[in-house]
C-alpha positions in Angstrom: 81.7 129.1 84.5 78.4 130.1 85.3 75.8 131.3 83.2 72.3 133.0 84.4 70.5 131.1 81.6 72.5 129.1 78.7 75.9 128.0 78.5 78.1 125.7 76.7 80.9 123.4 77.4 82.3 120.0 77.8 83.3 119.0 81.4 79.9 118.9 83.1 76.7 120.7 83.3 73.9 121.3 85.7 70.8 123.4 85.5 68.2 123.9 88.3 65.4 126.7 89.2 67.6 128.2 91.8 71.3 129.3 90.9 72.7 128.1 94.3 71.5 124.6 93.4 73.0 124.7 90.1 76.3 125.8 91.7 76.2 122.9 94.4 75.7 120.7 91.6 78.5 122.1 89.6 81.0 121.9 92.7 80.3 118.0 92.8 81.1 117.3 89.0 84.4 119.6 89.6 85.2 117.5 92.7 85.1 114.5 90.6 81.4 113.3 91.1 78.7 111.6 88.7 75.8 113.5 87.3 73.8 111.5 89.7 75.7 112.9 92.5 75.6 116.3 91.4 71.7 115.8 91.0 71.6 114.4 94.7 73.5 117.6 95.8 71.2 119.8 93.9 67.9 117.8 95.1 69.2 118.6 98.8 69.9 122.1 98.2 66.6 122.8 96.4 65.0 121.2 99.5 66.6 124.2 101.7 66.4 127.2 99.1 63.1 126.4 97.5 61.0 125.0 100.2 57.6 126.6 98.8 58.2 124.1 95.7 60.0 121.3 97.1 61.6 119.2 99.9 62.7 116.2 101.5 59.1 115.4 102.4 57.9 114.8 99.2 58.3 112.5 96.1 60.7 112.3 93.1 61.3 110.4 89.8 64.4 110.0 87.9 65.6 109.2 84.3 69.2 108.4 83.8 71.1 107.8 80.8 74.3 106.0 81.1 77.4 106.4 79.1 76.8 103.2 77.7 73.3 104.0 76.3 71.1 102.5 78.9 68.2 104.5 80.2 66.8 103.7 83.4 64.1 105.0 85.8 63.6 105.3 89.4 60.1 105.8 91.0 60.3 107.4 94.4 56.6 107.7 95.2 55.4 106.9 98.5 52.1 104.8 98.9 49.2 106.2 101.2 49.2 105.2 104.8 47.6 102.1 106.0 45.5 104.2 108.1 44.3 106.3 105.3 41.3 104.6 104.2 37.6 105.7 103.5 36.3 105.9 106.8 39.2 108.5 108.1 37.3 110.8 105.4 33.8 109.9 106.2 31.6 112.9 105.6 34.0 114.7 103.1 33.4 114.8 99.6 37.5 115.7 99.0 40.6 115.0 100.9 41.5 118.3 102.3 44.6 120.0 100.5 46.0 121.0 103.6 46.8 120.0 107.2 47.2 116.4 108.8 44.7 114.7 106.7 46.4 115.9 103.5 49.8 114.4 104.7 48.6 111.0 104.4 51.5 109.5 101.9 54.9 108.4 102.5 57.5 111.0 101.4 59.7 108.9 98.8 62.4 111.3 97.7 65.1 110.2 99.8 64.6 106.6 98.9 64.9 108.0 95.3 68.5 109.6 96.2 69.3 106.1 97.5 68.3 104.2 94.7 70.2 106.5 92.4 73.4 106.3 94.2 73.3 102.4 94.6 73.2 102.0 91.0 75.9 104.9 90.4 79.8 104.7 89.8 80.1 107.5 92.0 82.3 107.5 95.3 82.2 111.3 97.1 79.8 110.2 100.0 76.9 111.6 101.6 78.6 114.3 103.8 80.1 115.7 100.6 77.1 115.6 98.5 74.6 117.3 101.6 77.4 119.4 102.8 76.0 123.0 100.8 72.4 122.2 101.8 73.5 121.5 105.5 75.4 125.1 105.4 72.5 126.9 103.6 70.0 125.4 106.0 72.1 126.4 109.1 73.3 129.6 108.1 70.3 130.9 106.3 69.7 131.9 102.6 68.1 134.8 101.3 64.3 134.4 100.2 63.9 135.2 96.5 61.0 137.2 94.8 59.4 134.1 93.7 59.6 132.7 97.0 58.4 135.7 98.8 55.6 136.2 96.6 54.4 132.7 97.2 54.7 133.0 101.0 53.0 135.9 101.0 49.9 134.8 99.1 49.4 131.3 101.0 50.2 132.9 104.7 46.5 133.3 105.5 46.0 129.4 104.5 49.4 128.5 106.3 50.5 130.0 109.3 47.8 129.0 111.4 48.2 125.2 110.7 49.5 122.8 113.6 53.4 122.3 113.0 56.4 124.6 112.9 55.1 126.2 109.6 55.0 129.8 111.2 58.0 129.2 113.5 60.1 129.0 110.2 58.5 130.6 107.5 56.7 133.7 109.3 58.8 133.8 112.5 57.4 137.6 113.3 54.1 137.0 112.5 54.5 137.7 108.6 55.8 135.8 106.0 59.3 136.1 105.0 59.9 138.7 102.4 62.3 139.1 99.5 66.0 139.0 100.8 64.9 138.2 104.3 67.0 135.4 105.7 65.4 132.1 105.9 67.0 129.9 108.4 66.2 126.1 109.0 68.4 124.6 112.0 66.1 121.9 112.5 66.0 120.8 108.6 69.9 121.2 108.8 70.0 119.0 111.6 67.9 116.3 109.6 70.5 116.5 106.8 73.3 116.2 109.0 72.0 113.1 110.6 71.2 111.7 107.1 74.6 112.3 106.2 76.0 110.5 109.1 73.8 107.6 109.7 72.8 107.3 106.0 69.8 107.8 103.7 68.2 104.6 104.8 67.8 106.4 108.4 64.8 108.3 106.7 62.9 105.0 107.0 64.2 102.5 109.4 66.6 104.4 111.9 66.3 106.9 114.5 65.5 109.5 112.3 62.4 107.7 111.1 61.4 107.4 114.8 61.5 111.1 115.3 59.5 111.7 111.9 56.9 109.3 112.7 56.8 110.9 116.3 56.2 114.6 114.8 53.4 113.0 112.4 51.7 111.3 114.9 51.4 114.0 117.3 50.3 116.4 114.4 47.6 114.3 113.2 49.0 112.7 110.3 47.9 108.9 109.3 51.4 108.1 108.4 53.0 105.8 110.9 56.4 104.6 111.4 55.4 101.1 109.8 54.4 103.1 106.7 57.7 104.4 106.7 59.7 101.3 107.3 57.4 99.4 104.4 58.4 102.0 101.6 61.3 101.5 99.1 61.9 103.1 95.9 61.1 101.0 92.7 62.7 100.8 89.4 60.2 100.4 86.7 61.1 100.6 83.3 60.7 103.9 81.5 58.0 104.4 78.9 59.2 105.2 75.5 57.9 106.2 71.8 59.7 106.9 68.7 58.9 110.2 66.9 60.6 111.9 64.0 64.6 111.8 64.8 64.2 110.9 68.3 63.0 108.3 70.9 61.5 110.1 73.7 61.7 108.5 77.5 59.6 109.6 80.6 58.2 108.0 83.5 55.6 105.4 84.0 52.7 105.6 86.0 51.4 106.8 88.6 53.2 109.5 86.8 51.5 111.7 83.7 54.6 110.7 81.6 52.2 109.2 79.1 50.6 112.0 78.3 54.0 113.8 78.0 54.7 111.1 75.3 51.3 111.1 73.6 51.3 114.8 73.2 54.3 114.9 71.1 53.5 111.7 69.3 50.1 113.0 68.2 51.3 116.0 67.2 54.4 114.6 65.2 51.8 113.1 63.2 50.0 116.1 62.4 51.0 118.1 59.0 54.6 120.3 59.9 54.1 123.7 61.3 56.2 126.6 61.9 57.0 127.7 65.4 54.3 129.9 66.9 51.7 129.4 63.8 48.3 128.5 64.6 49.1 124.9 63.3 52.0 124.8 66.0 49.8 126.1 68.8 46.4 124.9 68.1 47.8 121.3 67.3 49.7 120.8 70.6 46.6 122.1 72.4 44.4 119.6 70.7 46.9 116.7 71.0 46.9 117.8 74.9 43.3 117.4 75.0 43.3 113.9 73.6 46.2 112.9 75.7 44.6 114.0 78.8 41.4 112.2 78.1 43.6 109.2 78.1 45.6 109.9 81.0 42.3 110.8 83.0 40.7 107.5 82.1 43.5 105.3 82.6 46.4 106.6 84.8 47.0 105.6 88.6 48.7 103.3 90.6 50.0 101.0 87.9 49.0 97.9 90.1 45.4 99.0 89.5 45.8 100.0 86.0 43.4 97.8 83.7 45.8 98.4 80.5 49.4 99.4 81.0 50.8 102.8 79.8 53.3 101.3 77.4 50.5 99.2 75.8 48.8 102.2 75.1 51.9 103.7 73.5 52.4 100.6 71.1 49.0 100.6 69.9 49.3 102.3 66.6 45.7 102.0 65.9 44.7 103.7 69.0 47.1 106.3 68.1 45.7 107.1 64.9 42.3 107.1 66.2 43.1 110.0 68.5 45.1 112.0 65.6 41.8 111.7 63.5 39.8 113.0 66.4 41.7 116.1 66.1 40.3 118.9 64.0 42.8 121.1 62.3 40.4 124.0 62.6 38.4 123.7 65.4 39.1 123.2 69.2 37.4 120.4 71.2 35.1 121.9 73.7 36.8 121.9 77.1 37.1 121.3 80.0 37.8 117.8 81.4 39.0 117.1 84.9 42.6 118.4 85.7 45.1 118.2 88.2 47.8 120.8 89.6 50.8 121.2 91.7 54.1 122.5 92.0 57.4 121.0 91.5 61.3 121.5 90.6 62.8 120.2 87.6 66.8 119.9 87.5 69.3 118.1 85.4 72.7 117.4 85.1 75.4 115.7 82.7 79.0 114.8 83.5 81.9 114.2 81.2 81.7 110.6 80.9 78.0 110.7 79.1 75.8 110.4 82.2 72.8 112.6 81.7 70.2 112.7 84.5 66.7 114.3 84.4 65.0 114.5 87.9 62.1 116.0 89.1 60.9 116.3 93.0 57.7 118.1 94.9 55.9 118.4 97.7 52.8 118.9 95.2 51.2 122.3 96.4 53.5 125.1 97.6 54.6 124.0 101.1 52.7 120.8 100.5 50.2 119.8 103.2 51.6 122.9 105.5 52.6 120.3 107.8 56.2 121.1 109.2 57.5 118.8 111.3 58.7 120.4 114.4 61.9 118.2 115.4 63.0 117.4 111.7 62.1 120.9 110.0 60.3 118.6 107.1 57.4 119.9 104.9 55.6 116.9 104.3 53.6 116.8 100.7 50.1 116.6 100.1 50.3 114.4 97.2 47.7 112.1 98.6 45.2 115.1 98.4 45.0 113.8 94.6 43.5 110.8 95.6 39.7 110.5 94.9 37.3 109.3 97.4 34.8 107.3 94.9 34.0 103.9 95.4 36.1 102.8 92.4 38.6 104.1 89.5 42.3 104.2 88.8 43.0 106.9 91.4 40.7 106.1 94.4 42.6 106.6 97.9 43.3 102.8 99.4 46.0 101.9 102.1 49.2 101.5 100.1 48.2 102.7 96.9 50.1 105.4 95.2 48.8 108.6 94.2 48.4 110.1 90.8 51.4 112.2 90.0 51.8 115.3 87.6 55.6 114.9 88.0 57.2 113.5 84.9 60.7 113.8 83.9 61.6 113.8 80.2 64.5 112.6 78.2 65.1 112.1 74.5 67.7 110.1 72.5 68.1 111.8 68.8 69.0 109.6 65.9 72.0 111.6 65.4 73.5 111.2 69.0 72.2 113.9 70.9 70.9 113.2 74.1 68.6 115.8 75.9 67.3 115.9 79.3 64.4 118.3 80.1 61.4 119.1 82.1 59.7 121.7 84.2 57.4 122.5 87.0 54.0 123.4 86.7 51.1 120.6 87.2 49.1 120.2 84.1 51.6 122.5 82.4 54.3 119.9 82.5 53.8 117.9 79.5 52.5 121.0 77.7 55.9 122.8 78.4 57.9 119.9 77.5 56.1 119.5 74.1 56.8 123.2 73.3 60.3 123.2 74.3 61.0 119.7 72.3 59.0 120.7 69.1 60.5 124.1 69.2 64.2 122.9 69.6 64.1 119.4 67.9 61.5 120.1 64.8 61.4 123.7 64.2 65.2 124.4 64.7 64.9 127.0 67.4 68.1 127.3 69.9 67.6 125.6 73.2 67.4 128.9 75.3 65.1 130.7 72.8 62.9 127.7 72.9 62.3 128.0 76.6 62.5 131.7 76.7 59.6 132.2 73.9 56.0 132.6 75.0 54.2 129.8 76.4 50.6 128.5 76.8 48.8 126.2 79.5 45.7 124.3 79.1 43.9 123.9 82.5 45.0 124.7 85.9 48.3 125.4 88.3 49.3 127.4 90.9 45.8 126.3 92.9 43.9 128.2 90.3 40.7 126.5 89.2 40.4 128.3 85.9 40.6 125.6 83.1 41.0 127.9 80.0 43.8 128.3 77.6 46.0 130.9 79.0 48.6 132.3 76.7 51.3 134.7 77.5 50.5 138.1 76.1 53.8 138.3 74.0 52.2 136.0 71.2 51.2 137.8 68.2 47.8 139.1 68.3 47.1 137.4 64.9 47.7 134.4 66.5 45.6 135.1 69.3 42.7 136.2 67.4 42.9 133.0 65.1 42.9 130.7 68.0 39.8 132.4 69.5 38.2 132.1 66.0 38.8 128.5 66.3 36.5 128.2 69.5 39.6 128.4 72.1 38.5 129.7 75.6 41.3 132.0 75.9 43.1 133.9 78.7 45.6 136.3 78.4 48.3 136.5 81.2 51.4 138.2 81.9 54.2 138.3 79.3 56.6 136.1 81.2 54.8 134.4 84.2 55.7 131.4 86.8 52.2 130.1 85.5 54.0 128.5 82.6 56.3 126.9 84.8 60.1 127.1 85.5 61.7 124.6 82.5 65.3 123.7 82.2 67.2 121.8 79.6 70.7 119.8 78.9 71.8 118.4 75.8 75.0 116.3 75.1 76.1 116.0 71.5 77.8 113.4 69.8 81.0 114.9 70.1 80.8 115.5 73.9 79.7 119.3 74.0 77.2 120.0 76.5 74.6 122.8 76.0 72.4 124.0 78.7 69.4 126.4 79.3 67.2 127.7 82.2 64.0 129.7 82.3 64.0 133.4 82.8 60.7 132.9 84.6 62.7 131.2 87.4 65.7 132.0 90.0 67.6 129.4 88.1 70.9 129.2 86.5 73.0 126.9 84.2 76.4 126.0 85.3 79.0 124.6 83.4 82.6 123.1 83.7 
């Protein structure tokens, strides 16, 4: 059974922001695969059908709930090239967002697949897991409306860059439009090579040699030695208890700390009804407090002065942050913000394994550097580094960049397991907070919790605006109350991708599976 948005069953479930990816994952579950294997199939398929948002040239993070109850994480973030030091950017105030100098970190996504499969009980094999993605890359896939809009908006910025971007995404001198067929034969060959030679070959095989040669020819500082040096890691996930559940997210360099702090702070405010002033204002003000802590502390964990879990465990610090929230007035804003685009996807199998996964090339089409031999779009995650003399996110060779990516998972006191997340840069932890608070604390059904109007404090989609943006479906009385409280409001379309492409899966104690996806996306929930 497949549903465009929501579904309930007990055999296995997948959700992703593109229906073909959800279906690829479901077919793996039907063939006896695990939730981890389904997510690898979805990740590969998304790299083909959603290339404006994700790809194998980016990074990824995983949270996995095993059937016996253990929750563990995978950090598949690549570090800065050894040649990417401050001297490389001499004379520049910031790292360029596009082009070879933006492609300055190793792509970690494939190492995340490798680590997830290495610790899993699945047995389907790479040829099966990558089958659908290879077929779609070779035969072609219709461009979605959202993909066509992004390609049109970014055409002037990207089509003149070195590399194969124009050949693949604008083959007739214009961006591919809705329902045009996107064919990626180079990427198909790359995925087939991974299936034949193993995922290790991306970093330490013939494929790595080809990738490194392409990067060097195009002017990226990432070398074969950088690829060979890379490994995914398995840090302990961050966690904190709130009313009725224990929340999990990923450790730095992600903003998982902020996602957990928002909900922890809001949980300590007086109860509120969904979409009331107290609900929206409270979450927005909790977001500001969480972002101030995030901006001050989060970067490569090897260089942080205090660990993220120590911050979460510091009850006095959290109490002070709650006290700093004025229940009637907005804290003046903005503070420095971050943006980027992403895909979240999730799966659960009949055994009780539940996976929350997120991967991204950062900006739409990443650095815009598409490797001619392999068809890989390389990320620009390293553009988030600063060129300052010191700080938690200063560019240094080998250092991991700050990540907006953060997959979420919750274990409820009643036995439910919830995997949830979204794309959307600064909006990721905010949408997670809206979704979770509605579903867990306000009794809103899962699909409705995603579909209801949302807000975004800060910027996304490459925009510089730092206003509080509201979808126009909010009641006018709430809008006026927020404005009167001092929020700098900007009204946006009633249902806009600016608010992210969210999704969620819930496994109930009795084994029933429930899933939902965002009507703002091209996604679907698939269940068997």
